[in-house]
N, CA, C and O atoms as CSV, one atom per row, in Angstrom:
chain,resi,resn,atom,element,x,y,z
A,1,MET,N,N,-10.178,0.687,6.567
A,1,MET,CA,C,-10.300,0.394,7.947
A,1,MET,C,C,-9.385,1.706,8.599
A,1,MET,O,O,-9.802,2.353,9.560
A,2,ILE,N,N,-8.395,1.921,8.086
A,2,ILE,CA,C,-7.366,2.928,8.679
A,2,ILE,C,C,-8.057,4.185,9.076
A,2,ILE,O,O,-7.764,4.880,10.048
A,3,GLU,N,N,-9.009,4.398,8.212
A,3,GLU,CA,C,-9.763,5.900,8.037
A,3,GLU,C,C,-10.418,5.989,9.439
A,3,GLU,O,O,-10.624,7.066,9.999
A,4,MET,N,N,-10.719,4.817,9.952
A,4,MET,CA,C,-11.826,4.837,11.145
A,4,MET,C,C,-10.898,4.988,12.477
A,4,MET,O,O,-11.404,5.275,13.562
A,5,PHE,N,N,-9.859,4.827,12.353
A,5,PHE,CA,C,-8.838,4.879,13.456
A,5,PHE,C,C,-8.438,6.442,14.036
A,5,PHE,O,O,-8.089,7.278,13.203
A,6,ASP,N,N,-8.482,6.718,15.103
A,6,ASP,CA,C,-8.055,8.078,15.576
A,6,ASP,C,C,-6.797,8.140,15.445
A,6,ASP,O,O,-6.259,7.116,15.023
A,7,ALA,N,N,-5.896,9.366,15.763
A,7,ALA,CA,C,-4.524,9.681,15.676
A,7,ALA,C,C,-3.649,8.482,16.454
A,7,ALA,O,O,-2.717,7.862,15.943
A,8,GLY,N,N,-4.150,8.307,17.759
A,8,GLY,CA,C,-3.549,7.351,18.804
A,8,GLY,C,C,-3.488,6.026,18.169
A,8,GLY,O,O,-2.449,5.369,18.108
A,9,GLN,N,N,-4.684,5.625,17.673
A,9,GLN,CA,C,-4.880,4.178,17.173
A,9,GLN,C,C,-3.927,3.893,16.119
A,9,GLN,O,O,-3.310,2.832,16.211
A,10,LYS,N,N,-3.720,4.583,15.228
A,10,LYS,CA,C,-2.830,4.928,14.044
A,10,LYS,C,C,-1.550,4.671,14.308
A,10,LYS,O,O,-0.846,3.793,13.810
A,11,GLN,N,N,-1.141,5.854,15.495
A,11,GLN,CA,C,0.259,5.478,15.855
A,11,GLN,C,C,0.882,4.363,16.303
A,11,GLN,O,O,2.027,4.023,16.006
A,12,ARG,N,N,-0.104,3.619,17.239
A,12,ARG,CA,C,-0.005,2.362,17.863
A,12,ARG,C,C,0.243,1.427,16.935
A,12,ARG,O,O,1.196,0.657,17.056
A,13,LEU,N,N,-0.691,1.390,15.782
A,13,LEU,CA,C,-0.653,0.360,14.612
A,13,LEU,C,C,0.808,0.355,14.131
A,13,LEU,O,O,1.585,-0.598,14.191
A,14,PHE,N,N,1.106,1.884,13.527
A,14,PHE,CA,C,2.390,2.007,12.904
A,14,PHE,C,C,3.701,1.495,13.720
A,14,PHE,O,O,4.623,0.929,13.132
A,15,LYS,N,N,3.710,1.703,14.925
A,15,LYS,CA,C,4.536,1.265,15.721
A,15,LYS,C,C,4.502,-0.122,15.902
A,15,LYS,O,O,5.605,-0.642,15.736
A,16,ASN,N,N,3.579,-0.901,16.194
A,16,ASN,CA,C,3.754,-2.170,16.279
A,16,ASN,C,C,4.372,-3.106,15.192
A,16,ASN,O,O,5.144,-4.057,15.311
A,17,LEU,N,N,3.685,-2.437,13.894
A,17,LEU,CA,C,4.149,-2.942,12.650
A,17,LEU,C,C,5.575,-2.647,12.512
A,17,LEU,O,O,6.318,-3.523,12.071
A,18,GLY,N,N,5.964,-1.663,12.797
A,18,GLY,CA,C,7.363,-1.110,12.455
A,18,GLY,C,C,8.354,-2.079,13.238
A,18,GLY,O,O,9.359,-2.594,12.748
A,19,GLN,N,N,7.878,-2.242,14.586
A,19,GLN,CA,C,8.738,-3.062,15.499
A,19,GLN,C,C,8.636,-4.450,15.061
A,19,GLN,O,O,9.626,-5.161,15.233
A,20,ALA,N,N,7.645,-4.921,14.549
A,20,ALA,CA,C,7.517,-6.438,13.979
A,20,ALA,C,C,8.512,-6.733,12.697
A,20,ALA,O,O,9.072,-7.789,12.405
A,21,LEU,N,N,8.545,-5.596,12.100
A,21,LEU,CA,C,9.179,-5.727,10.763
A,21,LEU,C,C,10.787,-5.374,10.904
A,21,LEU,O,O,11.554,-5.470,9.946
A,22,HIS,N,N,11.198,-4.953,12.227
A,22,HIS,CA,C,12.569,-4.443,12.409
A,22,HIS,C,C,13.526,-6.003,12.393
A,22,HIS,O,O,13.281,-7.016,13.047
A,23,GLY,N,N,14.426,-5.817,11.618
A,23,GLY,CA,C,15.146,-6.977,11.407
A,23,GLY,C,C,14.875,-7.804,10.468
A,23,GLY,O,O,15.683,-8.722,10.330
A,24,VAL,N,N,13.826,-7.764,9.647
A,24,VAL,CA,C,13.343,-8.533,8.519
A,24,VAL,C,C,14.172,-8.103,7.336
A,24,VAL,O,O,14.496,-6.934,7.126
A,25,PRO,N,N,14.505,-9.171,6.549
A,25,PRO,CA,C,15.206,-8.607,5.285
A,25,PRO,C,C,14.500,-7.522,4.460
A,25,PRO,O,O,13.274,-7.539,4.348
A,26,HIS,N,N,15.303,-6.522,3.845
A,26,HIS,CA,C,15.083,-5.651,3.351
A,26,HIS,C,C,13.918,-6.137,1.981
A,26,HIS,O,O,12.941,-5.445,1.695
A,27,ALA,N,N,14.221,-7.241,1.370
A,27,ALA,CA,C,13.215,-7.488,0.163
A,27,ALA,C,C,12.005,-7.766,0.554
A,27,ALA,O,O,11.060,-7.388,-0.139
A,28,ILE,N,N,11.803,-8.453,1.694
A,28,ILE,CA,C,10.461,-8.606,2.306
A,28,ILE,C,C,9.962,-7.517,3.031
A,28,ILE,O,O,8.743,-7.619,3.164
A,29,ILE,N,N,10.406,-6.569,3.524
A,29,ILE,CA,C,10.053,-5.099,3.932
A,29,ILE,C,C,9.358,-4.593,2.747
A,29,ILE,O,O,8.153,-4.342,2.739
A,30,ASP,N,N,10.308,-4.417,1.536
A,30,ASP,CA,C,9.793,-3.574,0.343
A,30,ASP,C,C,8.530,-4.379,-0.238
A,30,ASP,O,O,7.703,-3.738,-0.885
A,31,ARG,N,N,8.374,-5.550,-0.064
A,31,ARG,CA,C,7.204,-6.275,-0.502
A,31,ARG,C,C,6.019,-6.077,0.311
A,31,ARG,O,O,4.882,-6.095,-0.159
A,32,GLN,N,N,6.343,-5.856,1.755
A,32,GLN,CA,C,5.322,-5.429,2.387
A,32,GLN,C,C,4.908,-4.412,2.451
A,32,GLN,O,O,3.729,-4.221,2.749
A,33,MET,N,N,5.826,-3.364,2.169
A,33,MET,CA,C,5.451,-1.828,2.000
A,33,MET,C,C,4.738,-1.494,0.615
A,33,MET,O,O,3.963,-0.540,0.556
A,34,LYS,N,N,4.945,-2.108,-0.248
A,34,LYS,CA,C,4.000,-2.158,-1.684
A,34,LYS,C,C,2.611,-2.500,-1.437
A,34,LYS,O,O,1.676,-1.946,-2.016
A,35,HIS,N,N,2.455,-3.646,-0.356
A,35,HIS,CA,C,1.125,-4.082,-0.200
A,35,HIS,C,C,0.512,-2.679,0.929
A,35,HIS,O,O,-0.664,-2.321,0.864
A,36,LEU,N,N,1.261,-2.186,1.657
A,36,LEU,CA,C,0.468,-1.446,2.540
A,36,LEU,C,C,0.295,-0.100,1.826
A,36,LEU,O,O,-0.607,0.614,2.265
A,37,ASP,N,N,1.093,0.407,0.684
A,37,ASP,CA,C,0.966,1.516,-0.400
A,37,ASP,C,C,-0.565,1.250,-0.888
A,37,ASP,O,O,-1.435,2.112,-0.764
A,38,ALA,N,N,-0.783,0.079,-1.407
A,38,ALA,CA,C,-2.087,-0.290,-1.973
A,38,ALA,C,C,-3.130,-0.012,-1.414
A,38,ALA,O,O,-4.130,0.563,-1.844
A,39,VAL,N,N,-2.800,-0.604,-0.022
A,39,VAL,CA,C,-4.131,-0.532,1.078
A,39,VAL,C,C,-4.587,1.002,1.214
A,39,VAL,O,O,-5.753,1.386,1.117
A,40,HIS,N,N,-3.418,1.847,1.467
A,40,HIS,CA,C,-3.566,3.369,1.906
A,40,HIS,C,C,-2.223,4.085,2.200
A,40,HIS,O,O,-1.564,3.797,3.200
A,41,PRO,N,N,-1.859,4.961,1.368
A,41,PRO,CA,C,-0.385,5.426,1.403
A,41,PRO,C,C,-0.310,6.132,2.770
A,41,PRO,O,O,0.838,6.475,3.052
A,42,ASP,N,N,-1.146,6.403,3.590
A,42,ASP,CA,C,-1.004,6.946,4.791
A,42,ASP,C,C,-0.538,5.788,5.838
A,42,ASP,O,O,0.151,6.009,6.833
A,43,TYR,N,N,-1.031,4.520,5.441
A,43,TYR,CA,C,-0.743,3.462,6.456
A,43,TYR,C,C,1.123,3.239,6.179
A,43,TYR,O,O,2.046,3.330,6.990
A,44,ALA,N,N,1.130,3.010,5.100
A,44,ALA,CA,C,2.612,2.881,4.572
A,44,ALA,C,C,3.778,3.948,4.905
A,44,ALA,O,O,4.895,3.563,5.249
A,45,ALA,N,N,3.474,5.199,4.790
A,45,ALA,CA,C,4.198,6.252,5.391
A,45,ALA,C,C,4.270,6.136,6.756
A,45,ALA,O,O,5.278,6.548,7.329
A,46,GLY,N,N,3.324,5.618,7.401
A,46,GLY,CA,C,3.485,5.530,9.035
A,46,GLY,C,C,4.185,4.620,9.425
A,46,GLY,O,O,4.951,4.822,10.368
A,47,VAL,N,N,4.111,3.409,8.822
A,47,VAL,CA,C,4.952,2.254,9.017
A,47,VAL,C,C,6.584,2.649,8.700
A,47,VAL,O,O,7.445,2.481,9.563
A,48,ARG,N,N,6.852,3.123,7.524
A,48,ARG,CA,C,8.172,3.643,7.028
A,48,ARG,C,C,8.609,4.469,8.195
A,48,ARG,O,O,9.734,4.230,8.633
A,49,GLU,N,N,7.808,5.521,8.838
A,49,GLU,CA,C,8.483,6.262,9.843
A,49,GLU,C,C,8.620,5.638,10.992
A,49,GLU,O,O,9.332,6.169,11.845
A,50,ALA,N,N,7.949,4.333,11.282
A,50,ALA,CA,C,8.135,3.828,12.619
A,50,ALA,C,C,9.400,3.027,12.529
A,50,ALA,O,O,10.243,2.907,13.419
A,51,LEU,N,N,9.415,2.482,11.300
A,51,LEU,CA,C,10.600,1.616,11.003
A,51,LEU,C,C,11.878,2.384,11.184
A,51,LEU,O,O,12.842,1.865,11.748
A,52,ALA,N,N,11.905,3.687,10.687
A,52,ALA,CA,C,13.152,4.480,10.655
A,52,ALA,C,C,13.307,4.842,12.214
A,52,ALA,O,O,14.431,4.770,12.710
A,53,HIS,N,N,12.263,5.209,12.959
A,53,HIS,CA,C,12.449,5.520,14.212
A,53,HIS,C,C,13.056,4.209,15.144
A,53,HIS,O,O,13.895,4.411,16.021
A,54,THR,N,N,12.594,3.023,14.878
A,54,THR,CA,C,13.046,1.916,15.368
A,54,THR,C,C,14.428,1.922,15.234
A,54,THR,O,O,15.166,1.919,16.220
A,55,SER,N,N,14.896,1.932,13.917
A,55,SER,CA,C,16.232,1.985,13.408
A,55,SER,C,C,17.126,2.670,14.322
A,55,SER,O,O,18.063,2.152,14.929
A,56,LYS,N,N,16.705,4.045,14.373
A,56,LYS,CA,C,17.486,5.032,14.993
A,56,LYS,C,C,17.721,4.664,16.437
A,56,LYS,O,O,18.836,4.801,16.941
A,57,ALA,N,N,16.493,4.111,17.233
A,57,ALA,CA,C,16.537,3.827,18.467
A,57,ALA,C,C,17.373,2.905,18.613
A,57,ALA,O,O,18.180,3.090,19.524
A,58,GLU,N,N,17.475,1.901,17.993
A,58,GLU,CA,C,18.508,0.794,18.121
A,58,GLU,C,C,19.884,1.216,17.891
A,58,GLU,O,O,20.797,0.800,18.604
A,59,GLU,N,N,20.069,2.016,16.937
A,59,GLU,CA,C,21.604,2.670,16.913
A,59,GLU,C,C,22.037,3.323,18.170
A,59,GLU,O,O,23.153,3.109,18.645
A,60,LYS,N,N,21.134,4.152,18.740
A,60,LYS,CA,C,21.633,4.961,19.988
A,60,LYS,C,C,21.719,3.808,21.291
A,60,LYS,O,O,22.432,3.965,22.282
A,61,THR,N,N,20.959,2.801,21.081
A,61,THR,CA,C,21.252,1.638,22.022
A,61,THR,C,C,22.400,1.143,21.930
A,61,THR,O,O,23.078,0.977,22.944
A,62,ALA,N,N,22.842,0.815,20.719
A,62,ALA,CA,C,24.395,0.021,20.484
A,62,ALA,C,C,25.239,0.877,20.660
A,62,ALA,O,O,26.370,0.497,20.963
A,63,LEU,N,N,25.016,2.029,20.552
A,63,LEU,CA,C,26.240,3.057,20.736
A,63,LEU,C,C,26.472,3.199,22.385
A,63,LEU,O,O,27.610,3.482,22.761
A,64,HIS,N,N,25.529,3.027,23.272
A,64,HIS,CA,C,25.663,3.181,24.718
A,64,HIS,C,C,25.604,1.811,25.333
A,64,HIS,O,O,25.340,1.806,26.535
A,65,ASP,N,N,25.792,0.680,24.768
A,65,ASP,CA,C,25.845,-0.717,25.060
A,65,ASP,C,C,27.328,-1.140,25.608
A,65,ASP,O,O,28.224,-1.180,24.765
A,66,PRO,N,N,27.571,-1.384,26.648
A,66,PRO,CA,C,28.721,-1.667,27.150
A,66,PRO,C,C,29.307,-2.950,26.746
A,66,PRO,O,O,30.418,-3.258,27.176
A,67,LYS,N,N,28.646,-3.739,25.942
A,67,LYS,CA,C,29.114,-5.055,25.665
A,67,LYS,C,C,30.401,-4.897,24.776
A,67,LYS,O,O,31.011,-5.895,24.391
């Protein structure tokens, strides 16, 4: 299915899943990533990148949060 998506669709899929997995225990994310690797390596790579980006964005927000 992922082969049928254009670049924008893939990026939205990766971002949505990355955001949904943010904050989930690492053991569960690791299991999910194994499933995504089995589906398509590019799918897993895109979600890994989205997760990394989501984590970096949260770190920046935490640094600037006046709480």
